[in-house]
All heavy atoms as an XYZ file, in Angstrom:
718
protein
N     121.629     99.994     75.549
C     120.617     99.217     76.165
C     119.779    100.250     77.003
O     120.420    101.086     77.791
C     121.017     98.062     77.085
C     119.867     97.303     77.718
S     120.433     96.155     78.834
C     120.685     94.761     77.747
N     118.482    100.131     76.893
C     117.600    101.050     77.738
C     117.117    100.415     78.872
O     117.092     99.232     79.076
C     116.369    101.281     76.954
C     116.681    102.012     75.537
C     115.436    102.184     74.727
N     115.331    103.530     74.360
C     114.296    104.034     73.922
N     113.282    103.344     73.765
N     114.273    105.327     73.545
N     116.750    101.373     80.074
C     116.073    100.728     81.293
C     114.826     99.902     80.772
O     114.203    100.127     79.965
C     115.850    101.914     82.000
C     116.626    102.994     81.453
C     116.871    102.716     80.092
N     114.563     98.937     81.590
C     113.382     98.134     81.344
C     112.563     97.883     82.695
O     113.161     97.688     83.636
C     113.791     96.789     80.856
N     111.321     98.061     82.660
C     110.443     97.878     83.721
C     109.265     97.010     83.240
O     108.723     97.162     82.282
C     109.852     99.262     84.194
C     108.941     99.208     85.519
C     109.791     98.706     86.682
C     108.329    100.671     85.649
N     109.118     95.846     83.952
C     107.961     94.991     83.603
C     107.468     94.244     84.822
O     107.773     94.470     85.927
N     106.529     93.384     84.570
C     105.831     92.562     85.505
C     106.161     91.107     85.340
O     105.963     90.633     84.199
C     104.283     92.870     85.657
C     103.953     94.219     86.181
C     102.564     94.399     86.314
C     102.146     95.908     86.783
N     100.696     96.031     86.790
N     106.177     90.359     86.373
C     106.307     88.897     86.282
C     105.145     88.299     87.076
O     104.963     88.599     88.277
C     107.628     88.425     86.933
C     108.687     89.055     86.204
C     107.663     86.846     86.884
C     110.028     88.904     86.856
N     104.419     87.455     86.516
C     103.170     86.994     87.272
C     103.561     85.790     87.953
O     104.227     84.883     87.598
C     102.041     86.514     86.091
C     100.800     86.146     86.874
C      99.656     86.051     85.957
C      98.380     85.722     86.636
N      97.254     85.625     85.728
N     103.194     85.836     89.312
C     103.493     84.741     90.272
C     102.108     84.446     90.888
O     101.536     85.100     91.798
C     104.437     85.202     91.296
C     105.769     85.819     90.753
C     104.688     84.117     92.344
C     106.633     84.719     90.135
N     101.439     83.300     90.469
C     100.125     82.970     90.823
C      99.242     84.022     90.513
O      99.246     84.522     89.272
N      98.538     84.614     91.444
C      97.491     85.650     91.103
C      98.138     87.170     91.340
O      97.546     88.074     91.272
C      96.354     85.507     92.049
C      95.538     84.375     91.623
C      94.274     84.286     92.515
C      93.386     83.095     92.097
N      92.232     83.021     92.978
N      99.471     87.137     91.752
C     100.207     88.327     92.133
C     101.308     88.615     91.004
O     101.495     87.815     90.165
C     100.888     88.338     93.536
C      99.811     88.069     94.506
C     100.532     88.105     95.897
C      99.390     87.974     97.043
N     100.046     88.064     98.340
N     101.812     89.794     91.186
C     102.973     90.221     90.241
C     104.179     90.748     91.011
O     104.129     91.254     92.101
C     102.352     91.326     89.400
C     101.424     90.940     88.375
N     100.102     90.834     88.503
C     101.697     90.535     87.101
C      99.474     90.489     87.488
N     100.415     90.158     86.562
N     105.255     90.526     90.387
C     106.451     91.061     90.925
C     106.969     92.170     89.841
O     106.823     91.988     88.613
C     107.674     89.925     90.795
C     107.344     88.845     91.870
C     108.993     90.427     90.932
C     107.592     89.133     93.297
N     107.360     93.200     90.343
C     107.945     94.329     89.435
C     109.351     93.961     89.152
O     110.092     93.728     90.055
C     107.840     95.756     90.202
C     106.450     95.987     90.541
C     108.492     96.802     89.236
C     105.467     96.385     89.333
N     109.799     93.999     87.881
C     111.126     93.673     87.370
C     111.749     95.008     86.874
O     111.184     95.560     85.911
C     111.057     92.593     86.423
N     112.753     95.357     87.407
C     113.496     96.548     86.921
C     115.002     96.106     86.454
O     115.690     95.458     87.268
C     113.725     97.631     88.062
C     114.503     98.653     87.770
C     114.012     99.706     86.857
C     114.845     99.480     89.140
N     115.410     96.719     85.279
C     116.711     96.453     84.887
C     117.209     97.875     84.349
O     116.533     98.520     83.572
C     116.737     95.536     83.693
C     118.171     95.176     83.268
C     118.276     93.718     82.826
C     118.445     96.063     81.948
N     118.305     98.367     84.908
C     118.779     99.594     84.568
C     120.256     99.473     84.210
O     121.123     99.073     85.153
C     118.760    100.629     85.695
N     120.525     99.684     82.956
C     122.026     99.569     82.510
C     122.924    100.721     83.236
O     122.494    101.866     83.262
C     122.067     99.763     80.996
C     120.571     99.720     80.701
C     119.814    100.059     81.794
N     123.999    100.213     83.839
C     124.958    101.353     84.514
C     126.160    101.257     83.583
O     126.084    100.918     82.414
C     125.202    100.877     85.798
C     123.916    100.709     86.790
C     124.330    100.406     88.221
C     123.356    102.240     86.876
N     127.308    101.769     84.179
C     128.482    101.832     83.389
C     129.012    100.524     82.711
O     129.288    100.398     81.627
C     129.591    102.501     84.090
C     129.361    103.965     84.465
C     129.184    104.792     83.257
O     129.987    104.744     82.273
N     128.096    105.733     83.257
N     129.148     99.536     83.595
C     129.652     98.241     83.144
C     128.802     97.023     83.334
O     129.014     95.964     82.748
C     131.025     98.012     83.802
O     130.940     97.882     85.229
N     127.906     97.143     84.182
C     126.819     96.034     84.486
C     125.452     96.586     84.630
O     125.234     97.858     84.564
C     127.129     95.280     85.729
C     128.657     94.650     85.766
C     128.604     93.375     84.965
C     130.069     92.752     85.007
N     129.996     91.617     84.350
N     124.555     95.729     84.707
C     123.100     96.112     84.940
C     122.744     96.153     86.389
O     123.072     95.140     87.049
C     122.190     95.244     84.145
C     122.355     95.410     82.643
O     122.731     96.385     82.236
N     122.327     94.229     81.918
N     121.822     97.109     86.811
C     121.210     97.097     88.094
C     119.814     96.354     87.931
O     119.154     96.656     87.082
C     120.983     98.494     88.565
C     120.182     98.669     89.882
C     121.039     98.181     91.005
C     119.671    100.095     89.955
N     119.661     95.294     88.756
C     118.529     94.346     88.707
C     117.813     94.424     90.019
O     118.396     94.137     91.016
C     118.864     93.109     88.233
C     119.452     93.091     86.785
C     117.573     92.250     88.223
C     119.936     91.824     86.299
N     116.480     94.619     89.948
C     115.632     94.491     91.232
C     114.422     93.786     90.903
O     113.727     94.171     89.937
C     115.364     95.837     91.956
C     114.366     95.778     93.158
C     116.540     96.589     92.247
N     113.918     92.844     91.696
C     112.655     92.084     91.461
C     111.946     92.469     92.830
O     112.267     91.957     93.747
C     112.910     90.748     91.324
C     113.757     90.163     90.168
C     113.941     88.683     90.129
C     113.196     90.686     88.877
N     110.871     93.257     92.727
C     110.226     93.697     93.862
C     108.779     93.159     93.964
O     107.966     93.224     93.139
C     110.009     95.255     93.850
C     109.444     95.788     95.115
C     109.220     97.229     94.991
N     108.423     97.726     96.120
C     107.205     97.752     96.248
N     106.429     97.246     95.291
N     106.545     98.298     97.299
N     108.505     92.556     95.144
C     107.190     92.011     95.517
C     106.508     92.799     96.571
O     107.264     93.768     97.108
N     105.385     92.594     97.052
C     104.725     93.365     98.064
C     105.336     93.068     99.406
O     105.071     93.970    100.344
C     103.206     93.105     98.137
O     102.925     91.593     98.480
N     106.099     92.025     99.551
C     106.653     91.630    100.917
C     108.135     91.764    100.887
O     108.734     91.701    102.086
C     106.379     90.198    101.234
C     104.896     89.869    101.447
C     104.535     88.542    101.801
N     104.885     88.221    103.072
C     104.807     87.132    103.677
N     104.458     86.093    102.969
N     105.158     86.919    104.841
N     108.666     92.089     99.916
C     110.316     92.134     99.839
C     110.833     92.155     98.393
O     109.977     92.464     97.371
N     112.059     92.177     98.259
C     112.687     92.280     96.919
C     114.025     91.367     96.820
O     114.607     91.040     97.889
C     113.081     93.777     96.709
C     113.849     94.496     97.755
C     115.244     94.480     97.709
C     113.209     95.083     98.780
C     115.918     95.166     98.598
C     113.925     95.774     99.751
C     115.211     95.841     99.720
O     115.976     96.524    100.647
N     114.299     91.138     95.584
C     115.588     90.486     95.184
C     116.479     91.570     94.613
O     115.938     92.368     93.616
C     115.328     89.227     94.211
C     116.654     88.783     93.753
C     114.430     88.270     94.908
N     117.688     91.706     94.936
C     118.561     92.800     94.417
C     119.842     92.202     93.877
O     120.235     91.129     94.399
C     118.796     93.767     95.483
C     119.465     93.328     96.721
S     119.620     94.573     97.934
C     120.705     93.892     99.045
N     120.450     92.906     92.942
C     121.804     92.376     92.383
C     122.797     92.855     93.349
O     122.596     93.603     94.356
C     121.866     92.925     91.085
S     122.208     94.678     90.887
N     123.962     92.461     93.125
C     125.123     92.826     93.887
C     125.585     94.319     94.057
O     126.275     94.635     94.861
N     124.977     95.103     93.106
C     125.187     96.636     93.326
C     124.566     97.174     94.434
O     125.128     98.104     94.926
C     124.555     97.268     92.048
C     125.470     97.469     90.929
C     125.192     96.971     89.697
C     126.662     98.295     91.051
C     125.916     97.299     88.483
C     127.448     98.513     89.972
C     127.023     97.916     88.711
O     128.079     98.236     87.651
N     123.597     96.476     95.077
C     122.844     97.149     96.230
C     123.430     96.595     97.446
O     124.053     95.419     97.551
C     121.381     96.833     96.082
C     120.827     97.498     94.780
C     119.304     97.261     94.645
C     120.928     99.022     94.810
N     123.222     97.246     98.519
C     123.826     97.008     99.860
C     122.916     96.276    100.810
O     121.975     96.920    101.292
C     124.290     98.485    100.465
C     125.247     98.233    101.633
O     125.046     97.323    102.427
N     126.159     99.006    101.713
N     123.300     95.102    101.073
C     122.524     94.166    101.888
C     122.617     94.758    103.505
O     121.501     94.677    104.178
C     122.971     92.790    101.870
C     122.083     91.709    102.453
C     120.719     91.701    101.624
C     122.703     90.339    102.524
N     123.606     95.306    103.750
C     123.707     95.876    105.244
C     122.638     97.027    105.365
O     122.081     97.056    106.552
C     125.175     96.346    105.490
C     126.219     95.281    105.746
C     127.478     95.775    106.084
C     128.400     94.621    106.090
N     129.779     95.040    106.463
N     122.532     97.760    104.324
C     121.573     98.913    104.569
C     120.150     98.326    104.440
O     119.325     98.703    105.420
C     121.675     99.885    103.339
C     120.434    100.941    103.374
C     123.082    100.632    103.412
N     119.837     97.265    103.774
C     118.580     96.691    103.754
C     118.328     95.963    105.140
O     117.201     96.032    105.618
C     118.419     95.482    102.722
N     119.254     95.441    105.682
C     119.244     94.830    107.091
C     118.836     95.987    108.113
O     117.946     95.779    108.924
C     120.460     94.134    107.455
C     120.549     93.504    108.830
C     119.702     92.190    108.868
O     119.957     91.370    107.905
O     118.831     92.060    109.673
N     119.416     97.109    107.908
C     119.178     98.306    108.952
C     117.739     98.713    108.875
O     117.279     99.002    109.928
C     120.185     99.439    108.402
C     119.977    100.738    109.235
C     120.986    101.836    108.560
C     120.713    103.101    109.439
N     121.365    104.115    108.767
N     117.182     98.595    107.598
C     115.825     99.128    107.546
C     114.723     97.918    107.823
O     113.649     98.050    107.639
C     115.446     99.756    106.202
C     116.260    100.990    106.084
C     117.227    101.207    105.167
C     116.014    102.046    106.846
C     117.904    102.430    105.048
C     116.590    103.303    106.854
C     117.654    103.457    105.823
N     115.355     96.804    108.153
C     114.563     95.496    108.425
C     113.786     95.067    107.248
O     112.595     94.547    107.270
C     113.606     95.782    109.604
C     113.107     94.466    110.241
O     113.906     93.425    110.172
O     111.997     94.384    110.690
N     114.314     95.288    105.999
C     113.721     94.888    104.780
C     113.767     93.392    104.587
O     114.816     92.785    104.936
C     114.320     95.504    103.526
C     114.056     96.994    103.379
O     113.109     97.495    104.082
O     114.591     97.659    102.542
N     112.860     92.809    103.829
C     112.944     91.544    103.378
C     113.653     91.517    102.089
O     113.159     91.867    101.075
C     111.505     90.698    103.234
C     111.755     89.375    102.520
C     110.928     90.647    104.518
N     114.955     91.320    102.154
C     115.838     91.562    100.951
C     116.746     90.348    100.785
O     117.264     89.670    101.646
C     116.680     92.790    101.156
N     116.899     89.988     99.441
C     117.676     88.816     98.913
C     118.738     89.368     97.958
O     118.278     90.104     97.085
C     116.644     87.776     98.355
C     117.494     86.696     97.636
C     115.740     87.177     99.279
N     119.964     88.942     98.129
C     120.932     89.432     97.159
C     121.279     88.299     96.267
O     121.525     87.094     96.611
C     122.250     89.859     97.953
C     123.298     90.478     97.255
C     124.368     91.032     98.075
N     125.298     91.724     97.344
C     126.624     91.213     97.199
N     127.031     90.155     97.897
N     127.502     91.888     96.406
N     121.479     88.617     95.048
C     121.974     87.607     94.010
C     123.225     88.274     93.350
O     123.377     89.526     93.450
C     120.833     87.222     92.972
C     120.419     88.600     92.303
C     119.786     86.496     93.530
C     119.309     88.372     91.171
N     124.132     87.377     92.785
C     125.235     87.936     92.099
C     125.482     87.226     90.729
O     124.944     86.067     90.629
C     126.503     87.716     93.015
C     126.476     88.654     94.302
C     126.719     86.236     93.384
N     126.226     87.878     89.902
C     126.600     87.272     88.739
C     125.636     87.117     87.579
O     125.594     86.361     86.736
N     124.482     88.028     87.677
C     123.507     88.111     86.633
C     123.405     89.384     85.906
O     123.871     90.419     86.631
C     122.152     87.812     87.350
C     122.144     86.388     87.987
C     121.701     88.885     88.271
N     123.031     89.345     84.701
C     122.999     90.604     83.923
C     121.542     90.818     83.299
O     121.401     91.789     82.520
C     124.165     90.700     82.959
O     123.996     89.656     82.085
N     120.693     89.864     83.541
C     119.437     89.926     82.869
C     118.241     89.592     83.840
O     118.632     88.907     84.849
C     119.303     89.007     81.582
O     119.314     87.711     82.100
C     120.276     89.264     80.589
N     117.073     89.976     83.491
C     115.956     89.554     84.369
C     115.795     88.075     84.423
O     115.624     87.474     85.439
C     114.662     90.234     83.977
C     114.710     91.730     83.948
C     113.450     89.694     84.703
C     114.879     92.397     85.302
N     115.931     87.308     83.221
C     115.878     85.927     83.178
C     116.953     85.335     84.019
O     116.712     84.354     84.803
C     115.966     85.524     81.660
N     118.045     85.877     83.906
C     119.257     85.313     84.754
C     118.973     85.531     86.346
O     119.248     84.631     86.983
N     118.284     86.606     86.720
C     118.042     86.839     88.009
C     116.981     85.841     88.407
O     117.060     85.299     89.563
C     117.422     88.198     88.197
N     115.895     85.486     87.687
C     115.011     84.673     88.040
C     115.505     83.151     88.174
O     115.094     82.314     89.045
C     113.821     84.545     86.975
C     113.072     85.875     87.182
C     112.787     83.434     87.252
C     112.140     86.222     85.886
N     116.562     82.838     87.385
C     117.177     81.612     87.389
C     118.259     81.438     88.329
O     118.856     80.425     88.619
C     117.767     81.202     85.977
O     116.706     81.235     84.966
N     118.558     82.501     89.147
C     119.778     82.538     90.044
C     119.262     81.861     91.337
O     118.084     81.490     91.547
C     120.164     83.893     90.283
N     120.251     81.728     92.311
C     120.066     81.192     93.598
C     120.486     82.328     94.600
O     121.361     83.270     94.336
C     120.953     80.087     93.870
O     120.563     78.978     93.109
N     119.921     82.414     95.855
C     120.188     83.345     96.742
C     121.596     83.297     97.296
O     122.207     82.137     97.484
C     119.363     83.028     98.089
C     119.640     83.992     99.213
C     117.867     83.182     97.666
N     122.200     84.421     97.090
C     123.625     84.511     97.521
C     123.669     84.781     99.084
O     124.493     84.217     99.864
C     124.417     85.684     96.810
C     125.740     85.891     97.216
N     126.119     86.806     98.228
C     126.891     85.354     96.844
C     127.361     86.760     98.375
N     127.963     85.854     97.682
N     122.847     85.787     99.498
C     122.721     86.162    100.981
C     121.372     86.816    101.015
O     120.731     87.255    100.120
C     123.783     87.114    101.197
O     124.058     88.044    100.387
N     120.967     86.939    102.280
C     119.717     87.678    102.655
C     119.755     88.228    103.975
O     120.455     87.926    104.871
C     118.443     86.600    102.421
S     118.451     85.210    103.533
N     118.700     89.050    104.207
C     118.511     89.748    105.529
C     117.852     88.845    106.585
O     117.297     87.835    106.282
C     117.628     91.072    105.372
O     116.387     90.635    104.869
C     118.281     92.071    104.490
N     117.951     89.227    107.823
C     117.322     88.513    108.837
C     115.772     88.426    108.606
O     115.209     87.395    108.946
C     117.541     89.189    110.284
O     118.899     89.260    110.542
N     115.255     89.594    108.212
C     113.731     89.463    107.895
C     113.410     88.478    106.823
O     112.318     87.831    106.857
C     113.267     90.858    107.522
N     114.318     88.325    105.847
C     114.092     87.234    104.772
C     114.163     85.921    105.378
O     113.314     84.930    105.102
C     115.029     87.440    103.647
N     115.065     85.651    106.208
C     115.212     84.353    107.030
C     113.989     84.042    107.674
O     113.649     82.895    107.778
C     116.530     84.388    107.745
C     117.734     84.454    106.999
C     119.088     84.648    107.800
C     120.216     84.655    106.998
N     121.444     85.008    107.773
N     113.405     85.014    108.231
C     112.193     84.818    109.012
C     111.067     84.282    108.143
O     110.085     83.547    108.634
C     111.691     85.985    109.831
C     112.630     86.324    111.012
C     112.093     87.611    111.582
C     113.072     88.125    112.664
N     112.851     89.377    113.339
N     111.117     84.610    106.832
C     110.105     84.029    105.900
C     110.438     82.754    105.419
O     109.828     82.164    104.626
C     109.961     85.108    104.691
C     109.110     86.307    104.882
C     109.178     87.101    103.589
C     107.694     86.133    105.359
N     111.642     82.282    105.847
C     112.019     80.831    105.351
C     112.951     80.871    104.183
O     113.252     79.943    103.573
N     113.410     82.118    103.808
C     114.391     82.182    102.686
C     115.847     81.849    103.306
O     116.251     82.454    104.334
C     114.340     83.648    102.065
C     112.900     83.848    101.482
C     115.385     83.888    101.082
C     112.605     85.246    101.134
N     116.615     81.059    102.494
C     117.818     80.818    102.826
C     118.912     80.828    101.650
O     118.447     80.748    100.418
C     117.980     79.489    103.544
C     117.348     78.392    102.785
C     117.154     77.107    103.664
C     116.291     76.083    102.969
N     115.015     75.892    103.515
N     120.145     80.964    102.050
C     121.304     80.911    100.952
C     121.180     79.619    100.117
O     120.903     78.496    100.659
C     122.605     80.907    101.716
C     123.776     81.093    100.857
C     125.044     81.248    101.555
C     126.271     81.329    100.626
N     127.493     81.537    101.439
N     121.397     79.802     98.870
C     121.312     78.707     97.902
C     119.968     78.337     97.391
O     119.801     77.634     96.403
N     118.876     78.967     97.859
C     117.590     78.720     97.490
C     117.357     79.320     96.141
O     117.706     80.420     95.781
C     116.587     79.378     98.504
C     115.149     79.039     98.284
C     114.304     79.518     99.402
O     114.714     80.260    100.305
N     113.021     79.190     99.373
N     116.623     78.617     95.278
C     116.381     79.329     93.883
C     115.473     80.465     93.988
O     114.477     80.457     94.788
C     115.514     78.204     93.220
C     115.813     76.877     93.940
C     116.021     77.270     95.447
N     115.785     81.558     93.305
C     114.985     82.826     93.366
C     113.651     82.499     92.979
O     112.595     83.172     93.412
C     115.646     83.921     92.335
C     114.708     84.996     92.161
C     116.999     84.324     93.018
N     113.336     81.570     92.055
C     111.957     81.207     91.680
C     110.969     80.941     92.924
O     109.840     81.346     92.967
C     111.848     80.046     90.639
C     112.260     80.454     89.254
C     112.113     79.100     88.397
C     112.719     79.519     87.003
N     112.584     78.342     86.249
N     111.636     80.233     93.771
C     110.937     79.840     95.120
C     110.754     81.156     95.876
O     109.772     81.300     96.632
C     111.600     78.817     95.938
C     111.716     77.456     95.134
O     110.946     77.290     94.184
O     112.476     76.653     95.657
N     111.713     81.908     95.915
C     111.695     83.200     96.720
C     110.650     84.194     96.279
O     109.857     84.904     97.067
C     113.066     83.955     96.651
C     112.909     85.388     97.328
C     114.145     83.161     97.413
N     110.421     84.263     94.956
C     109.442     85.180     94.347
C     108.084     84.732     94.783
O     107.238     85.600     95.072
C     109.470     85.132     92.849
C     110.791     85.648     92.182
C     110.723     85.573     90.665
C     111.098     87.037     92.651
N     107.764     83.489     95.059
C     106.529     83.147     95.518
C     106.286     83.598     97.033
O     105.181     83.932     97.418
C     106.423     81.631     95.502
C     106.196     80.987     94.054
C     106.252     79.494     94.089
O     105.992     78.815     95.184
O     106.375     79.030     92.938
N     107.304     83.701     97.839
C     107.194     84.153     99.120
C     107.100     85.662     99.249
O     106.484     86.238    100.326
C     108.461     83.650     99.915
C     108.487     82.218    100.069
C     109.649     81.737    100.921
C     109.663     80.353    100.988
N     110.479     79.680    102.021
N     107.736     86.458     98.342
C     107.599     87.854     98.550
C     106.582     88.623     97.538
O     106.526     89.740     97.578
C     109.053     88.509     98.122
C     109.465     88.240     96.640
C     110.070     87.918     99.182
C     110.661     89.109     96.286
N     105.991     87.812     96.725
C     104.985     88.467     95.794
C     103.827     89.128     96.501
O     103.587     88.858     97.574
C     104.440     87.306     94.824
């Protein structure tokens, strides 16, 4: 599988979608202008340290799976935007686009 980079339209804005195959799983990031959704490969504590609006999802291996997922955890900055554990990623994308 090759790395994939694309755009997801959210209203009048876009989210950048990145999928990079690693050894056993895929690295997935959905990046908007206000924050990002990341797979379990990335470190939420580091995102917290930098005061990023970051949302962590787990158990996904495709962009479609990431969009259909729910928030596993998030940073304090994400919580200030109204993002919470269990929230559908589709709703989160509207907030971070």
